[in-house]
Every structure is written in C-alpha cells, then in structure tokens.
C-alpha positions as CSV (number, residue, x, y, z in Angstrom):
1,X,112.8,-29.2,-150.6
2,X,114.4,-28.1,-147.9
3,X,118.6,-28.5,-147.1
4,X,119.8,-27.9,-144.0
5,X,123.9,-28.1,-143.4
6,X,125.2,-30.0,-139.8
7,X,128.8,-30.0,-140.8
8,X,131.8,-28.8,-143.2
9,X,130.0,-25.0,-143.1
10,X,133.1,-22.7,-142.9
11,X,135.8,-25.1,-141.8
12,X,137.1,-28.7,-143.6
13,X,135.4,-31.6,-141.4
14,X,132.4,-32.9,-140.3
15,X,130.1,-33.0,-143.8
16,X,127.1,-33.8,-143.3
17,X,124.1,-32.5,-145.1
18,X,120.3,-33.0,-144.0
19,X,117.6,-33.1,-147.4
20,X,114.1,-33.1,-146.8
21,X,111.5,-33.4,-150.1
22,X,108.2,-34.8,-150.4
23,X,108.5,-37.0,-147.0
24,X,111.6,-38.2,-147.6
25,X,114.4,-37.8,-145.4
26,X,117.9,-38.1,-146.3
27,X,121.8,-37.3,-144.8
28,X,124.5,-36.8,-147.3
29,X,127.9,-37.9,-145.5
30,X,127.6,-38.5,-142.0
31,X,131.3,-36.9,-141.0
32,X,133.4,-36.9,-138.0
33,X,134.8,-33.1,-136.8
34,X,138.2,-33.2,-136.5
35,X,139.6,-29.6,-136.1
36,X,140.1,-28.7,-132.0
37,X,137.7,-26.2,-131.4
38,X,134.3,-27.9,-133.6
39,X,135.1,-31.2,-131.5
40,X,132.0,-30.9,-128.9
41,X,130.2,-31.0,-131.8
42,X,130.3,-34.7,-132.4
43,X,128.9,-35.3,-128.7
44,X,126.2,-33.3,-129.2
45,X,122.7,-35.8,-130.2
46,X,122.1,-35.4,-134.0
47,X,119.4,-32.3,-135.1
48,X,117.9,-34.8,-136.9
49,X,115.8,-37.2,-135.3
50,X,117.9,-40.6,-136.4
51,X,114.9,-42.8,-136.2
52,X,113.1,-40.8,-139.2
53,X,116.1,-40.6,-141.3
54,X,115.2,-42.7,-144.2
55,X,118.8,-43.4,-145.7
56,X,122.5,-42.1,-145.5
57,X,124.5,-41.6,-148.7
58,X,128.1,-41.5,-148.4
59,X,130.3,-39.9,-150.7
60,X,133.6,-41.5,-149.3
61,X,135.2,-43.4,-147.0
62,X,137.2,-40.9,-145.0
63,X,136.8,-40.0,-141.3
64,X,135.3,-36.7,-142.1
65,X,132.8,-37.7,-144.4
66,X,131.5,-41.1,-143.0
67,X,132.8,-41.3,-139.2
68,X,129.6,-40.9,-137.0
69,X,127.6,-43.3,-138.7
70,X,128.0,-45.9,-135.8
71,X,126.6,-42.9,-133.7
72,X,123.6,-42.0,-135.8
73,X,122.8,-45.7,-135.9
74,X,123.7,-45.8,-131.5
75,X,121.0,-43.0,-131.2
76,X,118.5,-45.0,-133.5
77,X,119.0,-44.8,-137.3
78,X,117.9,-48.3,-139.0
79,X,118.3,-47.1,-142.7
80,X,120.5,-48.3,-145.1
81,X,123.3,-46.4,-145.3
82,X,124.4,-46.6,-149.5
83,X,127.8,-46.3,-151.0
84,X,129.6,-47.5,-153.6
85,X,131.0,-50.9,-153.2
86,X,134.8,-50.1,-152.9
87,X,133.7,-47.1,-150.2
88,X,131.6,-49.7,-148.4
89,X,134.9,-51.8,-147.3
90,X,136.5,-48.8,-147.3
91,X,134.5,-47.0,-144.5
92,X,134.1,-50.4,-142.4
93,X,137.9,-50.2,-142.2
94,X,137.7,-46.9,-140.9
95,X,134.8,-46.8,-138.7
96,X,136.7,-50.3,-136.7
97,X,140.1,-48.5,-136.4
98,X,138.3,-45.0,-135.4
99,X,136.5,-47.0,-132.6
100,X,139.7,-48.8,-131.7
101,X,142.0,-45.5,-131.4
102,X,139.0,-43.9,-129.4
103,X,139.1,-47.2,-127.2
104,X,142.9,-46.7,-126.7
105,X,142.6,-43.0,-126.6
106,X,140.8,-42.7,-123.7
107,X,142.2,-45.4,-121.2
108,X,145.6,-43.9,-122.0
109,X,143.8,-40.6,-121.0
110,X,142.1,-42.0,-117.6
111,X,146.0,-43.4,-117.1
112,X,147.6,-40.0,-117.7
113,X,145.1,-38.1,-115.6
114,X,145.4,-40.6,-112.7
115,X,149.2,-40.4,-113.3
116,X,149.1,-36.2,-112.9
117,X,146.2,-36.2,-110.0
118,X,143.8,-34.5,-112.2
119,X,140.6,-34.8,-113.2
120,X,138.5,-34.3,-116.1
121,X,135.8,-31.8,-116.8
122,X,133.5,-35.1,-117.9
123,X,133.8,-38.9,-117.7
124,X,136.8,-39.8,-120.5
125,X,134.8,-42.2,-122.8
126,X,134.9,-43.2,-126.5
127,X,132.3,-41.3,-128.9
128,X,131.4,-45.0,-129.6
129,X,132.3,-48.4,-129.7
130,X,133.4,-51.7,-131.9
131,X,130.1,-53.1,-130.8
132,X,127.7,-49.3,-132.6
133,X,130.2,-50.3,-135.3
134,X,128.9,-54.2,-135.1
135,X,125.4,-53.1,-135.7
136,X,126.5,-50.3,-138.2
137,X,127.7,-52.6,-140.9
138,X,125.3,-54.6,-141.7
139,X,123.0,-51.4,-142.8
140,X,125.8,-51.1,-145.5
141,X,124.2,-51.6,-149.3
142,X,126.4,-51.6,-152.2
143,X,126.3,-49.6,-155.6
144,X,127.8,-49.4,-158.8
145,X,128.8,-45.8,-160.5
146,X,126.2,-44.3,-162.8
147,X,123.5,-46.7,-161.9
148,X,120.1,-44.9,-160.7
149,X,119.3,-46.1,-157.3
150,X,116.0,-46.0,-156.3
151,X,114.9,-44.3,-152.1
152,X,111.4,-44.1,-151.9
153,X,108.9,-41.3,-152.8
154,X,109.9,-41.2,-156.2
155,X,113.6,-40.4,-155.0
156,X,116.9,-41.7,-156.5
157,X,120.3,-41.0,-156.6
158,X,123.1,-41.9,-159.0
159,X,126.8,-41.8,-157.6
160,X,129.5,-40.4,-160.3
161,X,133.3,-41.4,-159.3
162,X,135.0,-38.1,-158.3
163,X,138.5,-39.0,-158.5
164,X,139.5,-38.1,-154.5
165,X,140.0,-41.4,-153.2
166,X,139.1,-45.2,-154.2
167,X,135.6,-45.2,-154.5
168,X,134.2,-41.7,-154.2
169,X,131.5,-40.1,-155.6
170,X,130.0,-37.1,-156.7
171,X,126.4,-37.9,-155.7
172,X,123.2,-36.8,-157.6
173,X,120.3,-36.8,-156.2
174,X,117.0,-36.9,-157.7
175,X,113.9,-35.5,-155.9
176,X,109.9,-35.4,-156.8
177,X,108.5,-32.5,-155.9
178,X,104.7,-32.3,-155.8
179,X,104.4,-35.8,-156.1
180,X,105.7,-36.0,-159.6
181,X,108.0,-38.2,-160.7
182,X,112.2,-38.0,-159.9
183,X,112.3,-38.3,-164.0
184,X,109.2,-35.8,-165.2
185,X,110.6,-32.2,-165.9
186,X,109.1,-30.7,-162.7
187,X,111.4,-33.1,-160.5
188,X,114.8,-31.8,-159.0
189,X,118.5,-32.4,-159.3
190,X,120.8,-31.7,-156.7
191,X,124.7,-32.6,-157.1
192,X,126.7,-33.2,-153.7
193,X,130.4,-32.9,-155.0
194,X,132.2,-34.5,-152.2
195,X,135.6,-34.2,-152.2
196,X,136.6,-33.5,-156.3
197,X,139.7,-35.2,-157.1
198,X,142.6,-34.1,-159.3
199,X,142.4,-34.8,-163.3
200,X,145.8,-37.4,-163.7
201,X,146.5,-38.2,-160.6
202,X,148.0,-41.8,-160.1
203,X,145.3,-45.1,-159.1
204,X,142.2,-43.6,-159.4
205,X,140.5,-42.0,-162.2
206,X,139.4,-38.3,-163.0
207,X,137.0,-36.8,-162.1
208,X,133.9,-36.8,-163.4
209,X,132.0,-33.6,-165.5
210,X,128.1,-33.3,-165.3
211,X,125.8,-31.2,-167.4
212,X,122.6,-30.4,-165.5
213,X,121.8,-29.8,-161.9
214,X,119.3,-27.2,-160.1
215,X,121.5,-27.2,-157.3
216,X,125.3,-27.5,-156.6
217,X,127.0,-28.0,-153.0
218,X,130.4,-28.4,-153.9
219,X,133.6,-28.2,-151.4
220,X,136.2,-25.7,-151.6
221,X,139.0,-27.2,-149.4
222,X,141.7,-25.1,-151.7
223,X,138.8,-22.7,-153.1
224,X,141.1,-19.6,-153.0
225,X,144.5,-20.6,-154.1
226,X,146.0,-23.3,-156.8
227,X,148.7,-26.1,-155.8
228,X,152.2,-24.8,-155.9
229,X,153.8,-25.9,-158.8
230,X,157.3,-26.8,-157.0
231,X,158.2,-29.5,-159.6
232,X,156.6,-33.5,-160.2
233,X,155.9,-35.2,-157.5
234,X,159.1,-37.2,-157.4
235,X,161.6,-34.8,-157.8
236,X,160.1,-32.9,-155.0
237,X,159.4,-36.3,-152.8
238,X,163.2,-37.2,-154.1
239,X,164.6,-34.1,-153.0
240,X,163.2,-34.4,-149.7
241,X,164.7,-37.7,-149.1
242,X,167.9,-37.5,-151.0
243,X,168.5,-34.5,-148.5
244,X,167.0,-36.2,-145.4
245,X,169.3,-39.2,-145.9
246,X,172.8,-37.0,-146.6
247,X,171.8,-36.1,-143.0
248,X,171.7,-39.6,-141.1
249,X,167.9,-38.8,-140.1
250,X,164.9,-40.6,-141.2
251,X,161.8,-39.1,-142.8
252,X,158.4,-39.1,-141.1
253,X,155.3,-38.7,-143.0
254,X,151.6,-38.5,-141.4
255,X,149.7,-40.5,-144.3
256,X,146.0,-40.8,-144.6
257,X,145.5,-44.5,-144.6
258,X,143.0,-44.1,-147.6
259,X,144.9,-42.7,-151.0
260,X,147.7,-41.0,-149.9
261,X,149.4,-43.9,-148.1
262,X,148.9,-45.9,-151.5
263,X,150.2,-43.2,-153.7
264,X,153.4,-42.9,-151.9
265,X,153.8,-46.4,-151.8
266,X,153.6,-46.1,-156.0
267,X,155.6,-42.9,-156.2
268,X,158.8,-44.4,-153.7
269,X,158.3,-47.5,-155.4
270,X,158.9,-45.8,-158.8
271,X,162.2,-43.8,-157.4
272,X,163.5,-46.4,-155.8
273,X,163.3,-48.8,-158.9
274,X,164.7,-46.2,-161.3
275,X,167.1,-45.8,-158.7
276,X,166.6,-42.0,-157.3
277,X,166.9,-42.2,-153.7
278,X,168.8,-44.8,-152.4
279,X,167.6,-48.4,-151.5
280,X,166.1,-48.0,-147.8
281,X,163.6,-49.6,-145.3
282,X,160.2,-47.7,-145.9
283,X,157.4,-49.0,-143.3
284,X,154.2,-48.3,-143.2
285,X,153.2,-48.3,-140.1
286,X,149.4,-48.3,-139.8
287,X,147.0,-51.5,-139.8
288,X,144.2,-49.9,-141.3
289,X,146.8,-48.5,-144.3
290,X,147.6,-51.9,-144.9
291,X,144.2,-53.6,-145.0
292,X,143.1,-50.6,-147.0
293,X,145.9,-51.2,-149.7
294,X,144.9,-55.0,-149.8
295,X,141.2,-53.7,-150.7
296,X,142.9,-51.6,-153.1
297,X,144.2,-54.7,-155.0
298,X,140.5,-56.1,-155.0
299,X,139.3,-53.1,-156.4
300,X,140.7,-52.9,-159.3
301,X,138.3,-52.1,-161.8
302,X,138.3,-48.9,-160.1
303,X,141.5,-47.7,-161.2
304,X,143.2,-45.4,-164.1
305,X,144.6,-46.7,-166.9
306,X,148.3,-45.6,-166.8
307,X,147.7,-47.8,-163.0
308,X,146.6,-50.9,-165.4
309,X,149.2,-50.4,-167.5
310,X,151.4,-51.4,-164.8
311,X,149.7,-54.3,-163.8
312,X,149.4,-55.4,-166.8
313,X,153.2,-54.7,-167.8
314,X,153.8,-56.8,-164.8
315,X,155.2,-54.5,-162.4
316,X,153.2,-53.9,-159.1
317,X,151.9,-50.3,-158.1
318,X,151.5,-51.0,-154.6
319,X,154.2,-53.2,-153.5
320,X,158.3,-53.0,-153.6
321,X,160.6,-55.3,-151.4
322,X,161.8,-53.0,-149.1
323,X,158.5,-51.8,-148.2
324,X,158.1,-53.5,-144.4
325,X,154.1,-53.2,-143.3
326,X,153.6,-53.2,-139.5
327,X,150.7,-54.3,-137.8
328,X,151.1,-55.2,-134.6
329,X,152.2,-52.9,-131.5
330,X,155.0,-54.8,-131.1
331,X,156.3,-54.1,-134.7
332,X,155.5,-50.6,-134.4
333,X,157.8,-50.0,-131.5
334,X,160.8,-52.1,-133.1
335,X,160.6,-49.4,-135.7
336,X,162.5,-47.0,-132.9
337,X,165.4,-49.0,-132.5
338,X,166.5,-49.5,-136.6
339,X,169.6,-47.8,-137.3
340,X,169.8,-46.4,-140.7
341,X,167.8,-43.8,-142.8
342,X,164.2,-44.7,-143.2
343,X,161.1,-43.4,-144.5
344,X,158.1,-43.9,-141.4
345,X,154.9,-43.6,-142.8
346,X,152.3,-43.5,-140.1
347,X,148.5,-42.6,-139.8
348,X,146.6,-40.4,-138.8
349,X,147.3,-37.8,-141.6
350,X,146.4,-34.6,-139.5
351,X,148.6,-36.1,-136.4
352,X,144.9,-36.1,-134.7
353,X,145.6,-39.9,-133.5
354,X,146.7,-43.1,-134.2
355,X,150.3,-44.8,-134.4
356,X,152.1,-41.1,-136.0
357,X,152.3,-39.6,-132.4
358,X,154.7,-42.0,-131.5
359,X,156.6,-41.4,-134.2
360,X,156.6,-37.5,-133.7
361,X,157.8,-37.4,-130.3
362,X,160.7,-40.1,-131.2
363,X,162.0,-37.9,-134.4
364,X,160.3,-34.2,-133.7
365,X,163.3,-32.9,-131.6
366,X,166.0,-34.2,-133.8
367,X,167.7,-31.3,-136.8
368,X,168.8,-34.6,-138.7
369,X,165.0,-36.1,-139.2
370,X,162.3,-34.5,-141.2
371,X,158.5,-34.4,-141.1
372,X,157.0,-34.7,-144.1
373,X,153.5,-33.6,-145.0
374,X,151.8,-34.7,-148.0
375,X,148.2,-33.8,-147.4
376,X,145.4,-31.3,-145.9
377,X,146.5,-30.3,-142.9
378,X,143.2,-29.1,-141.0
379,X,143.1,-25.7,-138.4
380,X,144.1,-26.5,-135.3
381,X,145.2,-29.9,-135.6
382,X,148.7,-31.3,-134.4
383,X,150.0,-31.5,-138.3
384,X,149.2,-27.7,-138.7
385,X,150.4,-26.6,-135.9
386,X,154.0,-28.1,-137.0
387,X,153.6,-27.4,-140.6
388,X,152.8,-23.4,-139.5
389,X,156.3,-23.1,-137.2
390,X,155.1,-23.5,-134.0
391,X,158.6,-24.3,-131.9
392,X,157.1,-26.3,-129.7
393,X,154.4,-28.6,-129.7
394,X,152.2,-30.9,-127.3
395,X,152.2,-34.4,-127.6
396,X,150.7,-37.1,-125.6
397,X,150.5,-34.9,-122.5
398,X,154.3,-33.3,-122.7
399,X,156.2,-30.6,-124.8
400,X,158.4,-31.5,-127.8
401,X,160.7,-29.0,-129.8
402,X,160.4,-29.1,-133.1
403,X,164.0,-29.3,-134.5
404,X,163.5,-31.3,-137.0
405,X,163.0,-30.0,-140.8
406,X,159.4,-29.5,-141.7
407,X,158.6,-30.2,-145.7
408,X,155.5,-30.6,-147.8
409,X,155.2,-31.5,-150.6
410,X,152.9,-29.9,-153.6
411,X,150.6,-31.8,-156.0
412,X,150.0,-34.8,-154.2
413,X,146.7,-33.6,-152.9
414,X,143.3,-35.5,-153.8
415,X,141.5,-32.6,-153.8
416,X,141.5,-30.1,-156.3
417,X,142.5,-26.7,-156.3
418,X,140.5,-23.2,-157.6
419,X,141.4,-23.5,-161.1
420,X,140.4,-27.2,-160.8
421,X,137.2,-26.7,-159.5
422,X,136.6,-24.4,-162.2
423,X,137.0,-26.2,-164.2
424,X,134.5,-28.5,-162.8
425,X,131.8,-26.1,-162.8
426,X,132.5,-25.0,-166.0
427,X,131.1,-28.6,-167.4
428,X,127.4,-27.4,-166.5
429,X,125.8,-26.3,-169.8
430,X,123.8,-24.0,-167.5
431,X,123.9,-22.6,-164.4
432,X,122.1,-24.0,-161.6
433,X,119.6,-21.7,-159.5
434,X,122.4,-22.0,-156.8
435,X,126.0,-23.2,-156.0
436,X,126.6,-23.7,-152.0
437,X,130.0,-24.1,-151.2
438,X,130.9,-26.0,-147.9
439,X,134.1,-27.9,-146.9
440,X,136.7,-25.1,-146.9
441,X,137.9,-22.8,-144.2
442,X,135.9,-19.4,-144.6
443,X,138.8,-17.7,-146.5
444,X,138.3,-20.5,-148.9
445,X,135.0,-20.8,-149.7
446,X,134.4,-17.2,-149.7
447,X,137.4,-16.5,-152.3
448,X,136.1,-19.1,-154.4
449,X,132.7,-17.5,-154.5
450,X,133.9,-14.2,-155.4
451,X,135.5,-15.8,-159.0
452,X,132.6,-17.9,-159.6
453,X,130.1,-14.3,-159.4
454,X,132.7,-12.9,-161.6
455,X,133.5,-15.5,-163.7
456,X,130.8,-17.4,-164.4
457,X,127.9,-14.9,-163.1
458,X,126.2,-18.0,-160.5
459,X,124.0,-17.0,-157.6
460,X,126.7,-18.4,-155.1
461,X,126.5,-19.1,-150.7
462,X,128.3,-20.2,-148.1
463,X,126.5,-21.7,-145.3
464,X,127.1,-21.2,-141.6
465,X,126.4,-23.8,-139.4
466,X,122.9,-25.5,-139.4
467,X,121.4,-23.1,-141.9
468,X,118.6,-24.1,-144.2
469,X,118.1,-23.5,-147.7
470,X,115.1,-24.0,-149.3
471,X,114.8,-24.8,-153.7
472,X,111.9,-23.8,-154.9
C-alpha cells in the first residue's frame, strides 16, 4: 500500500493524501493552500491524474480540506466525493462562496492594476468558477457516522466523529492487501484523524477514540504546545468586550464561517443573557456564516448533550435579539455608519479574503477598537501578521497602521492541543506500524514527534511535500 502526501506537510493548509492499494486509488481530502508562500501550489496540475482517482473522502468542510475539489473536477475527476451529510451541505456552501470570492477578488485586482498602471506577471483569473462548483456538487455522496461504506475492490471507509466542526470526521480506511477482503486478518487499517477537536466544547460532540490501526495520519496544528489557560472562554470574551466598550470602540472578530461563528453566537448570547456585557448590537457580516448557521439548525442530531439541553429548555443556542445577520453588500457597508460600540464578526477567519478586510480597513487604525482573534492564524496570512504585532499591514493594496488593540482568546480553538492529541493517541490498544504527523508547522510537528517517541515509544515520521510512504 502506498500513501503520498500532497499537502499539509510541515504547514497547516492544503490537506490532501493519495492512497493506492490493490488497484484502488483514493484521495483523502482535497484542500486549498492558504499560506502565502504555498499559494502557487493551488495552480499546479494535480500530481495524480484526476480521471484515475476512484473516490475522494472528505474529513470536513473547511476550505483547507475541501477547497480544491472543483479544480479536481475541472481536471477530469468524475468519482464520488464521500462525506458525512453535514459536511456535504457545508462543503457545498464553502465551495460556492470560494468561487464567488475568487471571482470578486480577481475583478478587484484587475481594476486595481488598471488604476495603478501595473501589468500582472500572469493573467488574473479565479482558480475555478461557479460552473466548476455546479459540476462538483452532484458528486457528493452523504454517509452516516459509524457505518462501513464500500468503495471498490474490497476497500471500505468508516467515518467517526472528530469533534472539530459540525460533520467533521476521522476516516478509518480499511483496504485489502494482495486480494484479501478488508475484513480479513491480512487487510490494513489506516486512520486519518482529520482535525481533532477538543473535549467539552459547545455544540459539537467530543472526539471519537479509536483502538486499532496499522498506520495513523494525525494533525499536529498545536502539536508542541497546550492552549493557554487564561480563564474560561466566556470570562475572556467578557473582559475584551467590556474594555473595548469603555473606550467607545468596536470589537472586530475575524471568524471562520463554520463552527467559530456559531460558537461565538453561543457565547455572546449567554453573556448578554447573564448581563455580563452591556446590551449592544452584534453583527455577523458573512452570507456564508449565516447560511452555515441555518445548516447547523438542520443537523441538530449532531449536537452534543449540553446544546440539546438548551434546545429542550426553550433557549436558542444560535441566536438572540441583538444579533444582526447581514447578507447583502449594502447591509455590510451600512455597518460602517453604525454609531456606538458594536461587535463585528466577519469572514475569513485568517483575514485572507472576504468582507473582514473591509472592516479591518475601517477599524484597524483607531486605538479605541479591538481586533480579536479566536482561531488559528497560519503563517504569513494577514491575520498572523496582525497577531504577531506588525505596526503596519497591507490591505487591498494600501498600507494601514495597526493602532487598534490586538487580542486573542484561548480555549475556543477547534483544534486539540498537545495534551489532547496525546490523550487521543493513548486510546489505541497497541502501537501502529507508524504514526505520521501532518497539518502542523514544522516546529509543532517535530516537537510532537519527539514527545510521542519519548512517552509512547512509537515510530513517528514527519513527511515532506509529495513524499511517499509504503505500508508493508
């Protein structure tokens, strides 16, 4: 069995793994690269001929795990895209939004280049179009958790809840070797962790623990550190909001449309209900986040027991009276005219595209405001530059001084930290042949590898881009 790593190697975006065993060719995830120095990889032809891939298995609907699916279809892929029901719905939303944002960004960049009299090194065009997305969506095949899904030649997959976002999964791939059935003793079991969530987070269920594997491919986003314990999420959020309100400013929050936006609605609603923050307008300025919230409401079967208790008690965990969800461009622009402190949540979560850039332009140079980060910021993204303390940043071709206060909340991350990843690994009854660490910056992955070797005695590797691993 051959496994090739086509993304998320020693960095955190572009998750894509190619599996070949007994004539079966699969991709696990088909993610977009989002870190500046790796963006060129999105434009390269697929290293594996798309027409020869039997199926794509998606762990979840974040862009860095599903964002290149329309490009793969454009290049000739025609097989099924297998995912949980919630992931299938959310991925459709993410891919449509991605195509629209790419078209808007390409048009904006062309206009700016004409205004500046600048000629681009290559034609400015979107990576894929809405038509490519339309051709992609019928290929999705929704599957339930915990039920073996046959693929072909005896290969099968089981999707286990990863506790990362709604619909997220760890994929257990069972493949035959030498013609053996996947249920036989000679078959091989490979676990792809996807993004492992944290225990005791709101809305989603806890991560599934698994017992057996021949090979484990695990993320390492926070592999070499634990999340800081700076009080509960609600107490941190209340502190930042109250301090900003006292200064008469806005709290601007770059959010991921899926999960982080809904969690913030959950937490802010509780703070308002308990009068821990003053009554104020809260804007969710993202059509995709608004639609994602609707999808969450349709997939309540995937909620955790705590959220179900709120629902059955009559409280809405995903809404409150001061929440204003904006969809149109006109509604988004109107936020700039709002008087009085407000909370403005907008996508994208790493400030790489979307409406958040416009809100940053309006707010980042005013010292009474706060830019609040609640999710991971990949290296070289605009969000990371702001979080790292750059005194000036480039937005839409212009330079803006960072005078607003910059804050980060810990504990709301959808990713497991070092201790939680080790907890998940200890659930296996016996060591795998190998643990492979991906989806983490190099220091995070290498640091976790050393800890696993020292504490568990397992064989661990951290692959390079396009490296091939053979499983005997």
